[in-house]
C-alpha positions in Angstrom: -20.6 -21.2 -11.0 -18.0 -22.8 -13.2 -15.8 -19.7 -13.6 -14.5 -17.9 -16.7 -11.5 -20.2 -17.0 -13.4 -23.5 -17.0 -11.9 -26.0 -19.3 -8.4 -24.5 -19.0 -5.8 -27.1 -17.9 -2.6 -25.9 -16.1 0.4 -27.7 -14.6 2.0 -26.0 -11.6 5.5 -27.2 -10.5 5.5 -26.8 -6.7 7.5 -23.8 -5.5 7.3 -20.9 -3.1 5.5 -17.5 -3.2 4.3 -16.2 -6.6 3.6 -19.4 -8.4 1.3 -21.0 -5.7 -0.7 -17.7 -5.5 -1.0 -17.5 -9.3 -2.2 -21.1 -9.4 -4.7 -20.5 -6.6 -6.2 -17.5 -8.3 -6.4 -19.2 -11.6 -8.1 -22.2 -10.0 -10.5 -19.9 -8.2 -11.5 -18.6 -11.6 -12.3 -22.1 -12.8 -9.0 -23.4 -14.3 -8.2 -27.1 -13.7 -4.8 -26.9 -12.0 -2.6 -29.9 -11.2 0.3 -29.3 -8.9 3.4 -31.5 -9.3 5.2 -31.8 -6.1 8.3 -33.8 -5.0 7.6 -37.3 -3.9 8.1 -38.0 -0.3 8.0 -34.3 0.7 5.1 -32.8 2.7 3.5 -29.5 1.9 4.8 -26.4 3.8 2.9 -25.8 7.1 0.6 -22.8 7.0 0.2 -22.8 3.2 -3.2 -24.4 3.0 -4.9 -21.3 1.5 -2.3 -21.0 -1.2 -2.7 -24.6 -2.1 -6.5 -24.8 -2.2 -8.7 -25.7 -5.2 -6.3 -28.1 -6.9 -5.1 -31.6 -6.8 -1.4 -32.6 -6.3 0.5 -35.5 -7.7 3.9 -36.3 -6.2 6.6 -37.3 -8.6 10.4 -37.9 -8.5 11.3 -35.5 -11.3 15.0 -36.6 -11.1 14.1 -40.1 -12.3 13.6 -41.0 -16.0 10.1 -42.3 -15.1 9.2 -39.1 -13.3 10.4 -37.0 -16.2 8.4 -39.0 -18.7 5.3 -38.8 -16.5 5.6 -35.0 -16.3 5.9 -34.8 -20.1 2.8 -36.9 -20.5 0.9 -34.6 -18.2 2.3 -31.5 -20.0 1.2 -32.9 -23.4 -2.4 -32.4 -22.3 -2.0 -29.0 -20.7 -2.7 -25.5 -22.0 -0.1 -23.9 -19.8 2.4 -24.5 -17.0 4.3 -22.5 -14.4 7.6 -23.1 -12.7 9.5 -21.0 -10.1 13.0 -22.5 -10.1 16.3 -20.8 -10.7 17.3 -20.6 -14.4 18.7 -24.0 -15.6 16.9 -26.2 -13.1 14.2 -27.4 -15.5 16.7 -27.9 -18.3 18.8 -30.2 -16.0 15.6 -32.2 -15.2 15.0 -32.6 -19.0 11.8 -30.5 -18.7 13.0 -27.2 -20.2 11.0 -25.3 -22.9 12.5 -27.3 -25.8 11.5 -30.7 -24.4 8.0 -29.5 -23.2 7.1 -27.6 -26.4 8.2 -30.7 -28.4 5.5 -32.8 -26.8 2.9 -29.9 -26.8 3.6 -27.1 -29.4 0.6 -25.1 -28.0 2.0 -25.0 -24.4 2.4 -21.7 -22.7 5.6 -22.1 -20.5 5.7 -19.6 -17.7 9.1 -19.2 -15.9 8.8 -17.2 -12.6 12.0 -15.9 -11.1 13.1 -12.9 -9.0 16.0 -11.7 -11.2 14.9 -13.0 -14.6 16.3 -15.7 -16.9 19.4 -13.7 -17.8 21.6 -10.8 -16.5 24.4 -10.8 -13.9 22.2 -11.7 -11.0 20.1 -14.5 -12.7 21.8 -17.4 -10.9 21.9 -15.7 -7.5 19.6 -16.4 -4.6 17.2 -13.6 -3.5 13.9 -12.7 -1.9 11.2 -10.1 -2.3 13.1 -7.4 -0.4 16.2 -7.8 -2.7 14.1 -7.6 -5.9 12.3 -4.4 -5.0 15.6 -2.9 -3.7 17.2 -2.8 -7.1 14.1 -1.3 -8.8 14.2 1.9 -6.7 10.8 1.1 -5.2 12.1 0.1 -1.7 14.1 3.3 -1.4 10.9 5.3 -1.9 9.1 3.7 1.1 9.3 4.9 4.7 10.6 7.9 6.7 13.6 9.9 5.6 15.4 9.4 8.9 15.5 5.6 9.0 16.1 2.6 6.7 13.3 1.6 4.4 10.9 -0.9 6.1 10.1 -4.3 4.6 6.7 -3.8 3.0 5.7 -7.4 3.7 6.3 -9.4 0.6 3.4 -8.0 -1.4 5.2 -5.8 -3.8 7.8 -8.2 -5.3 6.5 -11.7 -4.8 2.9 -11.0 -5.5 2.6 -7.6 -7.2 5.5 -7.9 -9.5 5.6 -11.7 -9.6 2.2 -13.4 -9.4 0.4 -10.6 -11.3 2.7 -10.6 -14.3 3.0 -14.4 -14.4 -0.8 -14.6 -14.8 -0.8 -11.8 -17.4 1.9 -13.6 -19.4 0.1 -17.0 -19.1 -3.3 -15.7 -20.2 -1.8 -13.5 -23.0 0.2 -16.5 -24.2 -2.9 -18.7 -24.2 -4.9 -16.2 -26.2 -2.1 -16.1 -28.8 -1.9 -20.0 -28.8 -5.6 -20.2 -29.6 -5.1 -17.9 -32.6 -1.8 -19.3 -33.9 -1.6 -22.8 -32.6 1.8 -22.0 -31.2 2.8 -21.8 -27.5 5.4 -19.5 -26.1 7.9 -19.1 -23.2 7.1 -16.4 -20.7 10.0 -14.9 -18.7 8.2 -13.4 -15.7 10.8 -11.7 -13.5 9.8 -9.9 -10.3 12.3 -7.1 -11.0 10.6 -6.5 -14.4 7.1 -6.6 -12.8 8.0 -4.2 -10.0 9.6 -1.8 -12.4 6.5 -1.8 -14.5 4.3 -1.2 -11.4 6.4 2.0 -10.8 5.7 3.4 -14.3 3.7 6.3 -13.0 6.4 7.4 -10.6 9.1 7.3 -13.3 6.7 9.4 -15.5 6.3 12.0 -12.7 10.1 12.0 -12.1 10.8 12.5 -15.8 8.4 15.4 -15.8 10.0 17.0 -12.7 7.1 16.2 -10.5 8.8 13.6 -8.2 11.9 14.1 -6.1 14.0 10.9 -5.9 14.3 11.1 -2.1 12.2 9.4 0.5 9.4 11.3 2.2 9.6 14.3 -0.2 6.5 13.7 -2.3 2.7 13.8 -2.1 2.3 10.0 -2.2 5.2 8.9 0.0 4.1 10.4 3.4 5.5 13.9 2.9 2.0 15.4 2.4 0.0 15.8 5.6 -3.2 14.8 3.6 -1.7 11.5 2.5 -0.4 9.6 5.5 -1.4 7.9 8.7 -2.0 9.4 12.1 -2.1 8.0 15.6 -5.3 8.3 17.6 -6.1 8.6 21.3 -6.1 4.9 21.8 -2.8 4.3 20.0 -4.5 3.0 16.9 -4.2 4.6 13.5 -6.3 6.1 10.7 -5.3 6.5 7.1 -5.8 9.8 5.3 -5.8 10.0 1.5 -7.6 13.3 0.8 -5.7 14.1 -2.5 -8.3 16.0 -4.4 -9.3 19.5 -3.2 -12.9 18.7 -2.6 -11.9 15.7 -0.4 -9.3 17.8 1.5 -12.1 20.3 2.4 -14.2 17.5 3.8 -11.2 16.3 5.8 -10.6 19.6 7.5 -14.3 20.0 8.1 -14.4 16.7 9.9 -11.4 17.7 12.0 -13.0 20.9 13.0 -10.4 23.1 11.3 -11.3 26.3 9.4 -11.0 25.7 5.6 -9.2 29.0 5.1 -6.4 28.1 7.6 -4.4 25.9 5.1 -3.8 25.9 1.4 -3.6 22.2 0.5 -0.7 22.5 -1.9 1.2 25.1 0.1 4.3 23.1 1.1 5.7 25.9 3.3 2.8 25.2 5.7 2.9 21.4 5.5 4.7 21.2 8.8 2.1 23.3 10.6 -0.7 21.4 8.8 0.8 18.0 9.9 1.0 19.2 13.5 -2.6 20.4 13.5 -3.9 17.2 11.9 -1.9 15.1 14.4 -3.2 17.0 17.4 -6.8 16.5 16.2 -6.5 12.8 15.5 -4.8 12.3 18.9 -7.9 13.7 20.6 -10.2 10.8 19.9 -10.0 7.0 19.6 -9.7 5.5 16.1 -13.2 4.1 16.0 -14.8 7.5 16.8 -12.9 9.0 13.8 -14.2 6.1 11.7 -17.8 7.0 12.7 -17.2 10.7 12.1 -15.8 10.2 8.6 -17.8 7.2 7.5 -20.7 9.3 5.9 -18.2 11.6 4.0 -15.9 11.5 1.0 -12.9 12.7 3.1 -11.0 9.5 2.3 -10.3 8.5 5.9 -10.3 4.9 6.8 -9.2 3.0 10.0 -5.9 1.1 9.9 -7.0 -2.5 10.8 -5.1 -5.5 11.9 -5.7 -8.7 10.0 -8.0 -10.0 12.7 -10.0 -6.7 12.7 -10.2 -6.7 8.9 -12.1 -10.0 9.1 -14.8 -8.4 11.2 -15.0 -5.0 9.5 -18.6 -4.3 8.4 -17.8 -3.6 4.7 -15.7 -6.7 4.5 -18.4 -8.8 6.2 -21.0 -7.4 3.8 -18.9 -8.5 0.8 -17.9 -11.8 2.3 -14.2 -11.0 1.8 -13.0 -13.3 4.5 -15.2 -16.4 4.5 -13.8 -19.0 7.0 -11.1 -16.5 7.9 -9.5 -16.8 4.5 -9.6 -14.3 1.6 -12.3 -15.0 -0.9 -11.6 -15.5 -4.6 -10.9 -12.3 -6.6 -11.9 -10.8 -8.9 -15.6 -11.6 -9.0 -17.5 -12.5 -12.1 -21.2 -11.7 -12.1 -20.7 -10.4 -8.5 -20.1 -13.9 -7.2 -16.8 -15.3 -5.7 -15.5 -18.5 -7.2 -16.5 -21.8 -5.8 -14.1 -24.2 -4.1 -13.0 -27.4 -5.9 -11.7 -30.6 -4.4 -8.1 -30.6 -3.5 -5.5 -33.1 -2.2 -3.2 -35.9 -3.3 -4.0 -38.1 -6.2 -2.1 -40.9 -7.8 -0.1 -40.6 -11.0 -2.5 -43.0 -12.7 -5.4 -40.7 -11.7 -3.5 -37.6 -12.9 -2.7 -39.3 -16.2 -6.3 -40.3 -16.8 -7.3 -36.6 -16.6 -4.4 -34.9 -18.1 -2.6 -37.0 -20.6 -2.6 -35.5 -24.1 -1.5 -37.1 -27.4 1.2 -39.7 -26.6 4.8 -38.8 -27.3 6.5 -41.1 -29.7 9.3 -41.9 -27.2 7.1 -42.6 -24.3 6.0 -46.0 -22.9 2.5 -46.8 -21.6 1.2 -44.6 -18.7 2.7 -45.2 -15.3 0.0 -46.8 -13.2 1.5 -46.4 -9.7 3.1 -43.5 -7.8 6.8 -42.8 -8.6 9.3 -43.6 -5.9 10.5 -40.8 -3.7 13.6 -38.9 -4.5 16.7 -39.7 -2.5 17.5 -36.0 -2.0 
């Protein structure tokens, strides 16, 4: 299966986090992605899955020859993604002005944490910092302890990768209609704030308290949280709707009339009752009890357990112990494509667009390594 993005050509400037995942997902969907990495620098250990399905060419972008090679490659691309601090690409001579001059249809995606402007734009940061200033981090965790780091899924990948891909694909649709490319400022702080739109809406309507562990979706409600089982493992409970709540209490062996689901004055007693019930059996027994129902109870699995879980096995979610391509088109995951290092000459033969008037003939050998 070629994938819905077959024929799309993208350039990825090697970086960390959001950009490699975006490039991987786009390649999984059929796009022809070429990664430009620094000459003489090895790929990061443990990142093989993020780097799959695309070739890499290693170029010294600080040399005039390397810059010209990158521009020749960009002249034949539909879009590109970079994840450097603001100003880095301009200093390399590869800013939006230079790139759009050689390819007016190019969609130029700039992925940062803080954004291209604002007081923090030039500062270093990571996922935890970006979600901290959006209010999202403060809403996670128990009220009696500092907010826990929620991995790096919310900032890097939810607010970063997701919105970089949306911007790229939207820009490409526009370029097809207008013949003009665009510059996409994809900032994790913007993306995370957008992801929290529903919470801001509830807060504006007086339906959300701006304090941790005070709301139905942040662990305060006994019917939307996790419980420890007899074997020390956990189950997740998300019985939000009344009909699901009834099935939950049925499965726990509690009389339906004992608790009014929305009666906050009884939430403490409800939580204690639920906790005592779940602590009476091992996790997998509860999984079996609730599996045939719509009580919205699921086991909390480790990464290793998730690879073996029956539903995940049936869907082939972790082939070869790596996540499958998502989303699926026609119900079939994307197919793997060849990956690995190629020479500059090979890259140019596939990627070069109309020659720029200031460029010499294509470089036929790999560019020398940077001295940094």
